[in-house]
Every structure is written in C-alpha cells, then in structure tokens.
N, C-alpha and C positions, 0 to 999 in steps of 0.2 A: 574616481566619481564621486559627487557630494550627495549629502543625502535626498536634497530637493530634485536633483536631476533623475528623469525617467530613462530606463534600459529596457531594452528587449529581452527577455528570458524564456528558457524552455525548460517545460517540467515533464519528466518522464514518467509515465504510469503503466499499468497493465491493461489489455485488449479488453474492450468494454467498459473501461471505467472513465473514458475520456471525457464525458459529459456530466459525470459526477464531479470531477476534478475541476472542470469549468465551472459548475456551480460553486465549488469552495472557493476557488479565485476571486469570482464576483462578490461574493459573501465579503471577502476580505477588503474587497477595493481595488483589486486591480483592473486595470483598462486594457482594452484592446486584445479583451480573451477569443483565443481561436483555437478550438480545438484540431486535433491533426491523428496521426495513425500512432496510438501509444502515447501520444504527448499533446500538451496544451502548450501554446505560448501565452504570454501577457506583457504587459510594460507595468513597469512599476520603479519606485525609486529604491534607496537602498533599505530604508525601513521596510516596504513591502516585502524585500528579498528577505531580511530576517524572520518578517512574520511567517512567509510563507513557510521557510525552512523549520519554524517552530511548530506551526499551527495545521499547516495540511495534513490529512489522513491518508489521501488515495496519491501521494507524491512516492516517488522512487528517489529522483535526483533532480535538483535544480540547476540548469547550466545557464551560464552568462556567453553567448556568441561572440567572437572577438574577430573571426574572419572566415571569408568565404572566399574559394577560387577555384580553378578549373583544373584539373589532373588525369591523364589518360595513361600514365605511366609512372614507375618508381622515382624517375628523376624531377618530373614536375611536381610530386608530391613530395619531395625532396625540399626542393626549391622554394615550394609556396610555403612549407612550415618555416625554413631559414630565413624567409622574408619578414617574418614576423619580431618585432623587437619585444623579445622574451624579458629583457631586463626590466621592463615595465610591472612583470609580474612576479619574478622571481630574481634571485641572487645566487652565487658562488656557495653560499652557506644553505642554501634551500636544496630540500630533496624535492624530485618530481615523480610521476608515474604516468603513461599514455593509455587510456581506454580506447582501442580502435574496434569500430562497427562498420560491417563492409556490407552494402547491398549494391554490387557493380560489377558488369563484364569486364571491366578493366583490373579490378583487384579483387583476388580470391581469398586473401587470408588476413583476417582482421590482427592477428599476432604480428604477421609481416609489417604491416600498414603503422603498426606500434611501433616496432622494430626501426624502421626508416624514420619517423617521426621524432622518436628518440635521440637520433642520431644526428639530426639537422639541429636540434636544440643544443645538444653537447658541443656539435661543431661549432657554432655560433658563440659559445661561451668560451671555448678553448682558442678560438681566433682572436677573440676581443681581449681576454683575459688571461689567456695563457694556462688555463685550468678548466674543466667541468663540475658542474653540480651532479651529484650522485641521485642514482635511480632508488627508489623505496615502495615497491609495488604494493606495501600493504597499509604504511601510514604516512604517506607522502605530505609534505608540505603542500604542494601544488598538484591536484589531479586534474588532467587534461582530457578532454573527450574529443577525438577525431572520427567523425562520422563521413563515410564516403556513400553519397547516393549516386550511381552510374559515373556521370565525370565531375560531380560538384562534391567538392572537400568542403566540410563545415568544422572550425574549429573553436571549442567553447571550453570554458573553463567550468569545473565542476564546485559549485557552492555549498554542496552539501558534504562531501566528503564520504563518509560511510553512508550506505544506502539507506534512504530514511525508513526501510520498513523494519529496520532493526532499531525498534524503540528505546534500547540501551538500559532498560530495567533488569536485565540479567536473568530474562526467562528460559527455563529448562523447556526441551522439546521431547516428544516421543516421536516414533515412527512416523511418517508421512505427514509433518506439520503443516498447517495451512499459512499461507505468507498474511502479515498483518496488514498489509495494504490490500490484500485480497480481502481479507475479513471484514476492514472498515468499509469497502466499497459494497460488498454485499450488504450490510447493515442500510445503506444510504440506498442501494437499489431495491431494497425492500420496503421502503417509504416510512420506515419506523420513525415516527415525529416525537420519540421519547416522552409520549403521553399514556403509555398502557405499559405492564410487565413486559420483561424479556426473558426467554429461555432457550438456551442451547442444552438438549437432552442427551448430546453426545460429545461431550466438550473436550476429551481429550486433554491438552495442557491448557486449557482457558483462553485461547487466543481471541475467540469470538465474543465471550462474556464480557473480558477486558477491554476490547475496544468499542463494545455497547457501553459500559461504564465511563470511560473516556468521553464517547461523543454525550452520554445523557447528562453528565457533570459538567461538560465543557472545558473538560480538561486538556491542554495543549498536547498533541500526540507525541511530541519530543521534548516533556517537562522533565525527563531524567536525564536528558542526554547534554554532556558537557562539551563537548567538540564538534565541529562544524569547519568545512572548507573554506568558508569566507572568513574564520577567525584567523587565518594565516595569510590574509592577502594583505597588500600594503595600504589598503584603504581602511581596513576593518577600524569601525568605531565601536569600542566598547560601552562607551556611557548610552550609545543609541542602543544597542543591545540589550543592556540593563533595562533601559525605559520599555523595549519592546517585552521582555519577559514579564517585568511586574506589570504591567497592562495586561497582559494574557491571564496571569494568576487572577488579577481583580475580576476577570468576567467569568471566572470558575462559578457554578451557581448550584442549586439544590435539586434534587429528585427524589420524587414521593412514590416509585413504585419497586417492586423487585426485579433486581437481575439473577437469573439463576444459571448454574451449571452443573448438570449431573453427567456421571459417567459411570460406566459398570466396572471398570478396572480399578482396583486399589493403588495401582504405582501413577494412574493416570491422576487419580485425585489427589495424591500427594503432591504431585509436579502441581496440579491445578492449583491446589492451594498456595502453594511456595510462590507461584508467578502471580498470584493476586496480590499476595504480601507484597512482594518485591516492587509492584507497580504501585503499591499504597492504596490499595481499594479493598482491603481485607473487609473492612466496615461498611463497603459498598457492594460486593460481589458474593452471594452463597453459592457454595460448592458443597454437591451431596455425592454420596455414592450410592447409587439407584440404578438398575436394570431398567431401560426405557419400558420394556414389554410389562415392568410390574409397578409403571407408576399408576397409582389408583386414588392418592390423594386429590383433592380439589385443586386446581391452580388457576387463579384469576385470569381471564381470558386476555391474552395479549400477543406479542409475535413471536414465532419459534423460527430459529435460523439454527441449522445442522447440517454437519458436514459427515456424513455415514461411509463407513467403508466402501471401496467400489469394486473391491476384489481385485485391486491392481497391486498397488504395494502393500496393501494389509488385505491379507487374504481373511476370506469368511467361508465357514463349512458349507453352507447352502445359501449363496446370495440372493435367490429368488425367496426363498423363505424367510429370509432376514429382512428384505423390504418389503413383503407381504406383511411381518408383523409391524413395520412400521405404520404402514396403512391401516391396520388393524385398530391400533392404539389410537391413530387419528380420529378415527370413526367413535370408538367408544370413550375415550377420556378429554378429548381435548376438543370438543363442541364449542363453537365459540371464538376459538383463536384463527389466526392467520399463520400459515406455516410455509416456510421456504427451505428446498433441500438443494444441495450441490450434489452433482455425481456426474463422473464420465460413462457409468453403466446403463446405457439407456434401455437394455431388455430388462436389466433388475428394476427400473424405475417404474415399469410397466406393470410390476407385480404389487405396488401400492394400492392400484384399483381404484383412483381418484382421478379425476380429470384436472391437469394443471391448467389455471387460468392465464398463467403468464410463463414465457419461456425466454432466457437470456443465456447466450452464449458468452461463456468466460473459460479461461485458462488457469487451471491449479497447476503451476509449474509448467509443464510439456503436455498434459493432459488436456484435452478439449472437453470443456464439461456443460451442462444445462443447469442453470439455476433455476428451479421450478417453484411457482406458488401454488399452493393450495388453500383454498377458503375451507375452513371448518365449520361449516354451520351447526348451530345448536338445534338439534331436531331436525327433520327434512327441510332440503332447499325449497319444496315446493310451498310447505307452513310456515316458512320464512316469507316467502314474498306473499302469501295469503295476509298473513299478520301485518305487514308491511301497507300493504293495500285498504285492509280494515282500518287503520290509523290514520291514513293518509286524508 
C-alpha cells in the first residue's frame, strides 16, 4: 500500500463511545466514517493510519481488513484462511498470533477458531517452504484478527499491536482501575471543551486527570509508545512515521486552567503522583491528598468527573451514606460546577439526592454503568433562572 492510496480500516472501541470515536476520526480528516457496534470504520491512507494509532484517544485497536469469506464449519474456516497468500504479510522468520472473536451459531469457541486459523497459516508455509513460522501470543510480529459473525468470517491485520488503552507511560494501578479509553471517552462525553478547570476528587491512580491533561494540552495519546503493529509490516515507512510524530508534537498547545486530582488514600496519592510524572505531566496536573467530604477551599467553577466506589470491586462500609456525602458536598461546596459520576450502583446513586440531567450507559469492564450529569447551580436553580431573566 502506498502512502497515497486509501484503504478501509476498522477501529475497535468500548460500548457507548462509538460516536465520540467517529468525531475523533473526522477531526483527523478520515473519510467514509461509519459507526458500528463497538467499532467505527473509516477510509484513509497510510499517513492517516499512523495518525490514528498515534492520536486517537478512544480507540482500542485499528484493524486492516484483508479477506472476507463464508464458513459454516471448521473445514470451510481452515480452507478460507489457507487460501490467503500469507507471504504478502510475513515470512518464516516472522512470529504471529491469532485473536479469535466469535458471534455465531456455527462456531462456539474463539480459542478453537484461533487454533484452526493458526494451523491453516502454519500448513501453508510448511507446504511451500518446508518449515513453519513460530507463534508468539505476547509480542508477535504479526497479530491477526479473525472475527466470525454467524457464517461470515472477517480476517484483518492488527495495526496497533498492543491495545491502545495501554498508553505506555508505565503507570501503576490500584484495585479496580478505570480503562484509559473509557476515561478519555467520559471526558469527551461530558463535553469538557478545555475552557475551564477540571477536577477528579476521587482520582485513584490518576487515570482521569492524566487523560484530561493529554486532551487539554493536545498531547498525542500514544506519545510514549515506541512499538506499533504496523512497524513490522512489509510496507512500514519509517520516514513517514517520523513526520507524523513530529507534526503531532508541533500541535501541542498551552492550557491556562488547573487540572486537579484528589484522593484520601495515601498509597493512591503516591501512585497518582508517580503516574503523572511518568506521563510527563507533573507541571500540568495537581495531585493532593484530601478527603472529598473535607474539601472546603474554594475551587474555581469547572468540570468534575469522578469514579467513586460501586461497592463491587471496592467495598464501602455504607455505600448509601457514602453517596449521600457526595451529594451533600456537591450542594455545599461545588455550586457553579458541572459534575459527572460513573457508577454501576443505581440504588446508591439515588442517595446523592440530586436529579441527573443526563444519563449515558457505559461499561467499566464487565459492569454496566450509568454516566450521570449533575448541574450544580450556585444558589437555587430558581434564583439562577430569575437572574437570567432579569438580565435578558
């Protein structure tokens, strides 16, 4: 594939972030952007593929489709994979791995699909070359995605390699960490336009504040990553990659508002501080040890996004009192702010005592959650609209 030619790609994402990802792709200049279920397809040239891997914040993997065929049994699957000329994409010295994904009445086990696909590729090389390439499930030269939907098999090359939610700045995590892609998606869903302060008052290992800072300063999400799947493809263009990276770094901008993360746990604060430093953001993100219920200092009105315990993976003594405390603090200390909370505990959410103006369904790992918006008016809501009418 030359730099100028356009190819169709598929970007994997999380449920609920498809439209956000589509907007990111359009902003990069991708064409024919079409959202699907936990995925978005787009057309672009080689430079767009490199930019997408470097800059997208809500992408998990970017796949390049190479073949589609019909299979209703294992022999048809084997024959379809075998029919692909794999010497276009790898040689005997290459290692490879298969990621199988199945949503089909004809195939029940993704690992078996991966095994049959591996056998077909290995057998093709053995018959042509007398030897077979090795499998490396951890760091392969070529990662291949085989997705079966009913009787249609989609075969694609994984251009990303490791999942793009791993930003590769070596962060440490606590129990029940939030995925970076989910954090980035929540910030976009909240409509934060990088035009006001940002606060996560239960920041844990600082994933949300770090993602907010990367967005605010327009720092590429994968700025610290040095290895992508496409770098091992036969058509890899190192000069083009360096151009893409330099142009992205040239677009880094200034940001004039505070980005803050608080947590009451000493270990969390230490880990958060280290993660912020590893991300190169220690002069851009403020981390403090502070219990949310004891925050009394004035904080400029801004956007709050928080991921409190759900009483699932992290237990809380009295989850209803805990969420009630959140509501009390919102009312007493955060008038004029806009607050967003993600939680899977809908009963506890009611204890906040405020009506959510927006509810979005997201998944934090396997947990179905609601991402809820609370508008925290300075003074009463009635007074807000009276003042607005008086000045209009």
